[in-house]
HTML snippet that shows the backbone in 3Dmol.js (N, CA, C, O; Angstrom):
<script src="https://3Dmol.org/build/3Dmol-min.js"></script>
<div id="view" style="width:600px;height:400px;position:relative"></div>
<script>
const pdb = `
ATOM      1  N   UNK A   1      -6.337   2.986  -3.961  1.00  0.00           N
ATOM      2  CA  UNK A   1      -4.999   2.810  -4.469  1.00  0.00           C
ATOM      3  C   UNK A   1      -4.306   1.693  -3.668  1.00  0.00           C
ATOM      4  O   UNK A   1      -3.519   0.903  -4.189  1.00  0.00           O
ATOM      5  N   UNK A   2      -4.667   1.676  -2.299  1.00  0.00           N
ATOM      6  CA  UNK A   2      -3.921   0.783  -1.550  1.00  0.00           C
ATOM      7  C   UNK A   2      -4.100  -0.669  -1.691  1.00  0.00           C
ATOM      8  O   UNK A   2      -3.133  -1.410  -1.516  1.00  0.00           O
ATOM      9  N   UNK A   3      -5.306  -1.156  -2.005  1.00  0.00           N
ATOM     10  CA  UNK A   3      -5.732  -2.486  -2.262  1.00  0.00           C
ATOM     11  C   UNK A   3      -4.895  -2.973  -3.550  1.00  0.00           C
ATOM     12  O   UNK A   3      -4.507  -4.141  -3.588  1.00  0.00           O
ATOM     13  N   UNK A   4      -4.640  -2.163  -4.510  1.00  0.00           N
ATOM     14  CA  UNK A   4      -3.830  -2.817  -5.628  1.00  0.00           C
ATOM     15  C   UNK A   4      -2.544  -2.232  -5.657  1.00  0.00           C
ATOM     16  O   UNK A   4      -1.884  -2.332  -6.692  1.00  0.00           O
ATOM     17  N   UNK A   5      -2.093  -1.641  -4.681  1.00  0.00           N
ATOM     18  CA  UNK A   5      -0.762  -1.370  -4.655  1.00  0.00           C
ATOM     19  C   UNK A   5      -0.578  -0.047  -5.534  1.00  0.00           C
ATOM     20  O   UNK A   5      -1.573   0.630  -5.792  1.00  0.00           O
ATOM     21  N   UNK A   6       0.647   0.314  -5.981  1.00  0.00           N
ATOM     22  CA  UNK A   6       0.941   1.487  -6.778  1.00  0.00           C
ATOM     23  C   UNK A   6       0.106   1.428  -8.251  1.00  0.00           C
ATOM     24  O   UNK A   6      -0.189   2.457  -8.860  1.00  0.00           O
ATOM     25  N   UNK A   7      -0.174   0.293  -8.651  1.00  0.00           N
ATOM     26  CA  UNK A   7      -0.673   0.141  -9.839  1.00  0.00           C
ATOM     27  C   UNK A   7      -2.126   0.741  -9.788  1.00  0.00           C
ATOM     28  O   UNK A   7      -2.647   1.072 -10.853  1.00  0.00           O
ATOM     29  N   UNK A   8      -2.884   0.916  -8.469  1.00  0.00           N
ATOM     30  CA  UNK A   8      -4.102   1.387  -8.365  1.00  0.00           C
ATOM     31  C   UNK A   8      -4.166   2.870  -8.194  1.00  0.00           C
ATOM     32  O   UNK A   8      -5.234   3.471  -8.074  1.00  0.00           O
ATOM     33  N   UNK A   9      -2.832   3.520  -8.187  1.00  0.00           N
ATOM     34  CA  UNK A   9      -3.053   4.806  -8.228  1.00  0.00           C
ATOM     35  C   UNK A   9      -2.861   5.548  -9.494  1.00  0.00           C
ATOM     36  O   UNK A   9      -1.948   5.086 -10.180  1.00  0.00           O
ATOM     37  N   UNK A  10      -3.573   6.736 -10.068  1.00  0.00           N
ATOM     38  CA  UNK A  10      -3.571   7.076 -11.182  1.00  0.00           C
ATOM     39  C   UNK A  10      -2.203   7.702 -11.597  1.00  0.00           C
ATOM     40  O   UNK A  10      -1.630   8.536 -10.896  1.00  0.00           O
ATOM     41  N   UNK A  11      -1.767   7.285 -12.670  1.00  0.00           N
ATOM     42  CA  UNK A  11      -0.447   7.710 -13.175  1.00  0.00           C
ATOM     43  C   UNK A  11      -0.252   9.051 -13.313  1.00  0.00           C
ATOM     44  O   UNK A  11       0.899   9.482 -13.242  1.00  0.00           O
ATOM     45  N   UNK A  12      -1.217   9.830 -13.506  1.00  0.00           N
ATOM     46  CA  UNK A  12      -1.001  11.448 -13.451  1.00  0.00           C
ATOM     47  C   UNK A  12      -0.746  11.894 -12.186  1.00  0.00           C
ATOM     48  O   UNK A  12      -0.023  12.873 -12.003  1.00  0.00           O
ATOM     49  N   UNK A  13      -1.365  11.161 -11.099  1.00  0.00           N
ATOM     50  CA  UNK A  13      -0.917  11.747  -9.755  1.00  0.00           C
ATOM     51  C   UNK A  13       0.402  11.373  -9.225  1.00  0.00           C
ATOM     52  O   UNK A  13       1.067  12.070  -8.459  1.00  0.00           O
ATOM     53  N   UNK A  14       0.747  10.162  -9.715  1.00  0.00           N
ATOM     54  CA  UNK A  14       1.994   9.791  -9.380  1.00  0.00           C
ATOM     55  C   UNK A  14       3.185  10.641 -10.150  1.00  0.00           C
ATOM     56  O   UNK A  14       4.284  10.907  -9.662  1.00  0.00           O
ATOM     57  N   UNK A  15       2.737  10.986 -11.402  1.00  0.00           N
ATOM     58  CA  UNK A  15       3.941  11.867 -12.050  1.00  0.00           C
ATOM     59  C   UNK A  15       3.837  13.381 -11.382  1.00  0.00           C
ATOM     60  O   UNK A  15       4.821  14.067 -11.103  1.00  0.00           O
ATOM     61  N   UNK A  16       2.542  13.746 -11.193  1.00  0.00           N
ATOM     62  CA  UNK A  16       2.518  15.162 -10.586  1.00  0.00           C
ATOM     63  C   UNK A  16       3.352  15.363  -9.203  1.00  0.00           C
ATOM     64  O   UNK A  16       3.963  16.385  -8.894  1.00  0.00           O
ATOM     65  N   UNK A  17       3.248  14.184  -8.447  1.00  0.00           N
ATOM     66  CA  UNK A  17       3.877  14.198  -7.195  1.00  0.00           C
ATOM     67  C   UNK A  17       5.527  13.826  -7.246  1.00  0.00           C
ATOM     68  O   UNK A  17       6.289  13.895  -6.282  1.00  0.00           O
ATOM     69  N   UNK A  18       5.839  13.460  -8.468  1.00  0.00           N
ATOM     70  CA  UNK A  18       7.363  13.064  -8.731  1.00  0.00           C
ATOM     71  C   UNK A  18       7.820  12.179  -7.497  1.00  0.00           C
ATOM     72  O   UNK A  18       8.917  12.379  -6.976  1.00  0.00           O
ATOM     73  N   UNK A  19       6.875  11.103  -6.999  1.00  0.00           N
ATOM     74  CA  UNK A  19       7.106  10.315  -6.111  1.00  0.00           C
ATOM     75  C   UNK A  19       6.940   8.901  -6.419  1.00  0.00           C
ATOM     76  O   UNK A  19       6.580   8.103  -5.554  1.00  0.00           O
ATOM     77  N   UNK A  20       7.205   8.540  -7.696  1.00  0.00           N
ATOM     78  CA  UNK A  20       6.835   7.256  -8.116  1.00  0.00           C
ATOM     79  C   UNK A  20       7.557   6.054  -7.250  1.00  0.00           C
ATOM     80  O   UNK A  20       6.915   5.085  -6.845  1.00  0.00           O
ATOM     81  N   UNK A  21       8.875   6.218  -7.028  1.00  0.00           N
ATOM     82  CA  UNK A  21       9.715   5.139  -6.231  1.00  0.00           C
ATOM     83  C   UNK A  21       9.000   5.039  -4.856  1.00  0.00           C
ATOM     84  O   UNK A  21       8.731   3.947  -4.355  1.00  0.00           O
ATOM     85  N   UNK A  22       8.721   6.162  -4.299  1.00  0.00           N
ATOM     86  CA  UNK A  22       8.240   6.065  -2.771  1.00  0.00           C
ATOM     87  C   UNK A  22       6.945   5.489  -2.767  1.00  0.00           C
ATOM     88  O   UNK A  22       6.750   4.646  -1.891  1.00  0.00           O
ATOM     89  N   UNK A  23       5.931   5.771  -3.614  1.00  0.00           N
ATOM     90  CA  UNK A  23       4.624   5.288  -3.816  1.00  0.00           C
ATOM     91  C   UNK A  23       4.815   3.731  -3.846  1.00  0.00           C
ATOM     92  O   UNK A  23       4.344   2.994  -2.980  1.00  0.00           O
ATOM     93  N   UNK A  24       5.593   3.270  -4.983  1.00  0.00           N
ATOM     94  CA  UNK A  24       5.656   1.750  -5.277  1.00  0.00           C
ATOM     95  C   UNK A  24       6.283   1.202  -4.083  1.00  0.00           C
ATOM     96  O   UNK A  24       5.934   0.050  -3.821  1.00  0.00           O
ATOM     97  N   UNK A  25       7.163   1.770  -3.256  1.00  0.00           N
ATOM     98  CA  UNK A  25       7.704   0.994  -2.180  1.00  0.00           C
ATOM     99  C   UNK A  25       6.710   1.082  -0.960  1.00  0.00           C
ATOM    100  O   UNK A  25       6.643   0.121  -0.193  1.00  0.00           O
ATOM    101  N   UNK A  26       6.021   2.080  -0.777  1.00  0.00           N
ATOM    102  CA  UNK A  26       5.105   2.165   0.242  1.00  0.00           C
ATOM    103  C   UNK A  26       3.824   1.576   0.345  1.00  0.00           C
ATOM    104  O   UNK A  26       3.273   1.274   1.404  1.00  0.00           O
ATOM    105  N   UNK A  27       3.273   1.390  -1.038  1.00  0.00           N
ATOM    106  CA  UNK A  27       1.839   1.017  -1.150  1.00  0.00           C
ATOM    107  C   UNK A  27       1.753  -0.376  -0.504  1.00  0.00           C
ATOM    108  O   UNK A  27       0.966  -0.432   0.441  1.00  0.00           O
ATOM    109  N   UNK A  28       2.408  -1.525  -0.821  1.00  0.00           N
ATOM    110  CA  UNK A  28       2.299  -2.707  -0.213  1.00  0.00           C
ATOM    111  C   UNK A  28       2.330  -2.870   1.479  1.00  0.00           C
ATOM    112  O   UNK A  28       1.560  -3.612   2.087  1.00  0.00           O
ATOM    113  N   UNK A  29       3.267  -2.115   2.051  1.00  0.00           N
ATOM    114  CA  UNK A  29       3.411  -2.026   3.293  1.00  0.00           C
ATOM    115  C   UNK A  29       2.166  -1.280   4.043  1.00  0.00           C
ATOM    116  O   UNK A  29       1.687  -1.728   5.085  1.00  0.00           O
ATOM    117  N   UNK A  30       1.717  -0.150   3.434  1.00  0.00           N
ATOM    118  CA  UNK A  30       0.573   0.605   3.686  1.00  0.00           C
ATOM    119  C   UNK A  30      -0.678  -0.409   3.873  1.00  0.00           C
ATOM    120  O   UNK A  30      -1.384  -0.506   4.877  1.00  0.00           O
ATOM    121  N   UNK A  31      -0.786  -1.174   2.608  1.00  0.00           N
ATOM    122  CA  UNK A  31      -2.141  -2.050   2.421  1.00  0.00           C
ATOM    123  C   UNK A  31      -1.978  -3.151   3.645  1.00  0.00           C
ATOM    124  O   UNK A  31      -2.979  -3.554   4.239  1.00  0.00           O
ATOM    125  N   UNK A  32      -0.748  -3.575   3.957  1.00  0.00           N
ATOM    126  CA  UNK A  32      -0.688  -4.649   5.016  1.00  0.00           C
ATOM    127  C   UNK A  32      -1.078  -3.996   6.152  1.00  0.00           C
ATOM    128  O   UNK A  32      -1.987  -4.580   6.742  1.00  0.00           O
ATOM    129  N   UNK A  33      -0.683  -2.941   6.680  1.00  0.00           N
ATOM    130  CA  UNK A  33      -0.887  -2.192   7.829  1.00  0.00           C
ATOM    131  C   UNK A  33      -2.360  -1.950   8.157  1.00  0.00           C
ATOM    132  O   UNK A  33      -2.826  -2.088   9.288  1.00  0.00           O
ATOM    133  N   UNK A  34      -3.181  -1.512   6.885  1.00  0.00           N
ATOM    134  CA  UNK A  34      -4.407  -1.228   6.763  1.00  0.00           C
ATOM    135  C   UNK A  34      -5.264  -2.213   6.993  1.00  0.00           C
ATOM    136  O   UNK A  34      -6.294  -1.961   7.619  1.00  0.00           O
ATOM    137  N   UNK A  35      -4.998  -3.510   6.530  1.00  0.00           N
ATOM    138  CA  UNK A  35      -5.689  -4.636   6.651  1.00  0.00           C
ATOM    139  C   UNK A  35      -5.594  -5.150   8.054  1.00  0.00           C
ATOM    140  O   UNK A  35      -6.606  -5.571   8.614  1.00  0.00           O
ATOM    141  N   UNK A  36      -4.501  -5.138   8.612  1.00  0.00           N
ATOM    142  CA  UNK A  36      -4.294  -5.614   9.970  1.00  0.00           C
ATOM    143  C   UNK A  36      -5.066  -4.676  10.939  1.00  0.00           C
ATOM    144  O   UNK A  36      -5.687  -5.239  11.842  1.00  0.00           O
ATOM    145  N   UNK A  37      -5.112  -3.282  10.871  1.00  0.00           N
ATOM    146  CA  UNK A  37      -5.764  -2.393  11.551  1.00  0.00           C
ATOM    147  C   UNK A  37      -7.336  -2.646  11.570  1.00  0.00           C
ATOM    148  O   UNK A  37      -8.047  -2.589  12.573  1.00  0.00           O
ATOM    149  N   UNK A  38      -7.788  -2.970  10.125  1.00  0.00           N
ATOM    150  CA  UNK A  38      -9.118  -3.236  10.223  1.00  0.00           C
ATOM    151  C   UNK A  38      -9.615  -4.777  10.670  1.00  0.00           C
ATOM    152  O   UNK A  38     -10.788  -5.150  10.678  1.00  0.00           O
ATOM    153  N   UNK A  39      -8.660  -5.436  10.973  1.00  0.00           N
ATOM    154  CA  UNK A  39      -8.968  -6.681  11.562  1.00  0.00           C
ATOM    155  C   UNK A  39      -9.109  -7.842  10.465  1.00  0.00           C
ATOM    156  O   UNK A  39      -9.556  -8.940  10.795  1.00  0.00           O
ATOM    157  N   UNK A  40      -8.781  -7.612   9.375  1.00  0.00           N
ATOM    158  CA  UNK A  40      -8.831  -8.553   8.145  1.00  0.00           C
ATOM    159  C   UNK A  40      -7.846  -9.553   7.893  1.00  0.00           C
ATOM    160  O   UNK A  40      -7.908 -10.399   7.002  1.00  0.00           O
ATOM    161  N   UNK A  41      -6.836  -9.391   8.821  1.00  0.00           N
ATOM    162  CA  UNK A  41      -5.618 -10.377   8.709  1.00  0.00           C
ATOM    163  C   UNK A  41      -5.631 -10.985  10.221  1.00  0.00           C
ATOM    164  O   UNK A  41      -5.880 -10.327  11.231  1.00  0.00           O
ATOM    165  N   UNK A  42      -5.299 -12.440  10.173  1.00  0.00           N
ATOM    166  CA  UNK A  42      -5.100 -12.909  11.418  1.00  0.00           C
ATOM    167  C   UNK A  42      -3.536 -13.532  11.274  1.00  0.00           C
ATOM    168  O   UNK A  42      -3.194 -14.354  10.424  1.00  0.00           O
ATOM    169  N   UNK A  43      -2.755 -12.996  12.213  1.00  0.00           N
ATOM    170  CA  UNK A  43      -1.250 -13.411  12.226  1.00  0.00           C
ATOM    171  C   UNK A  43      -1.257 -14.718  13.021  1.00  0.00           C
ATOM    172  O   UNK A  43      -1.656 -14.835  14.180  1.00  0.00           O
ATOM    173  N   UNK A  44      -0.779 -15.647  12.272  1.00  0.00           N
ATOM    174  CA  UNK A  44      -0.601 -16.869  12.798  1.00  0.00           C
ATOM    175  C   UNK A  44       0.884 -17.295  13.286  1.00  0.00           C
ATOM    176  O   UNK A  44       1.217 -18.444  13.577  1.00  0.00           O
ATOM    177  N   UNK A  45       1.698 -16.164  13.321  1.00  0.00           N
ATOM    178  CA  UNK A  45       3.116 -16.438  13.942  1.00  0.00           C
ATOM    179  C   UNK A  45       3.024 -16.332  15.320  1.00  0.00           C
ATOM    180  O   UNK A  45       2.279 -15.523  15.874  1.00  0.00           O
ATOM    181  N   UNK A  46       3.775 -17.141  15.919  1.00  0.00           N
ATOM    182  CA  UNK A  46       3.876 -17.149  17.427  1.00  0.00           C
ATOM    183  C   UNK A  46       5.062 -16.120  17.853  1.00  0.00           C
ATOM    184  O   UNK A  46       6.237 -16.209  17.499  1.00  0.00           O
ATOM    185  N   UNK A  47       4.490 -15.122  18.693  1.00  0.00           N
ATOM    186  CA  UNK A  47       5.629 -14.278  19.275  1.00  0.00           C
ATOM    187  C   UNK A  47       5.870 -14.638  20.830  1.00  0.00           C
ATOM    188  O   UNK A  47       6.749 -14.058  21.469  1.00  0.00           O
TER     189      UNK A  47
END
`;
const viewer = $3Dmol.createViewer("view");
viewer.addModel(pdb, "pdb");
viewer.setStyle({}, {cartoon: {color: "spectrum"}});
viewer.zoomTo();
viewer.render();
</script>
């Protein structure tokens, strides 16, 4: 579900959790964090 955002999560699960808005908002951020932790993203911004 993380790779495809909220669209990758089965609709029945979202409906049962009654958390559609939260999952829709959280999935892209969770994916970004997961890929960074896995070392799949190189951040080119200078800090």
